[in-house]
C-alpha positions, 0 to 999 in steps of 0.5 A: 531516517525520513525527510523532515518537514523542514527539509521538505519545505526547504526543497520546495521553495516554489511551491487479492486477492483482487488488487488490480486497477480498474481506472486511474485518476490523471496525475498533475503534470506540475510538481514541486522539486523533489527533496533529494532525501526522497530520491534516495528513499525511493531509489532502485533496489538491488539484491531482489530476484526481480527488478525493483526500479526507482519510483518516478517521484514526479508522478507521485503527490508528495503527500503520499511519500513515506514519513514519520508523523505524530499519530494519536491512537489507542492501538498498541505500537506495531499495529498497522492502521489503514485510513482509506478515506485519507489514502494512508496507512500507518505503522504505530510506534511508541510515543504517539508517532507512526510511520505513514505510507501513501496507499491506493485503495478500492475504487468503491467503498463496498470493495474495501475490507473494514475492521480488525484483522491479523497479518497471518502470512507474509510472502516475498514476490507472492503469487496472485490469483483472482477471486472467484467473484472477480472471475464471475464479474469479468470472465474475459479479464480474469478468467485466463489467470484463474490458475494464478500468476507466479510472482515476478516483475509483472505480478500486480502484488509487487515484491511483497504481500501481507495477508489479512486474516480474521477469525482464522480465515483468509479475508482475501484482502492483502497489503501489497506492492504495485506495478502502477506507482502513479495510482498511489493516493487514488481509489483504483483497486478491487479492494486490496491496499497497495503501496509503493514497492519500496514502502511495502518492502519497508513495512514487510521488514518491520512487522512480524506475522501475527501483527494486528491490522485495522482498516478504518471505515470511510469516515476514518473511524474504527469499524467493528 
């Protein structure tokens, strides 16, 4: 269950392969009161091999918190739609509905994957390895991790990752968690799509391997 629009309004009466951060947009210091339903939705999670702390909701724009919304698309239920311009990802459901998640995307449109792909692999607490392009671009930053970084609390992929493949090959783009929840809703990564950790765990549980994913172009329209 997700907080409804009515509950949200009632609670605000005063109103990668790459996958790492390069810059951060300052977060506004004033936020409306947080709906208690979201406090529960983004509470710390038990039963994981590494800590998944509660999200500091005062640092997140409420627009980017998980909710069910109306969503018109020709894509079938079960498809993941990513809209980099709006900083949203949608899991398409029956009846013109979708679960909407706030995301962080590549800081430059040229870094963002576009078009259709398949979730060919899923991983819990995945290993992160920088791409060769990243190492070449910033050898001092990424060179020490050329051999990969094991999954864990400090891994930039967070607790879950969904791997995008096209035509049988790894695109090197992932949908994954984050160690920097305050960057959700911004353009910060090297091209992967980052979610709040509680959200990527939720999405991971809902989509099987072979699910379709579509990343829209910056205009919000489908790319070929």
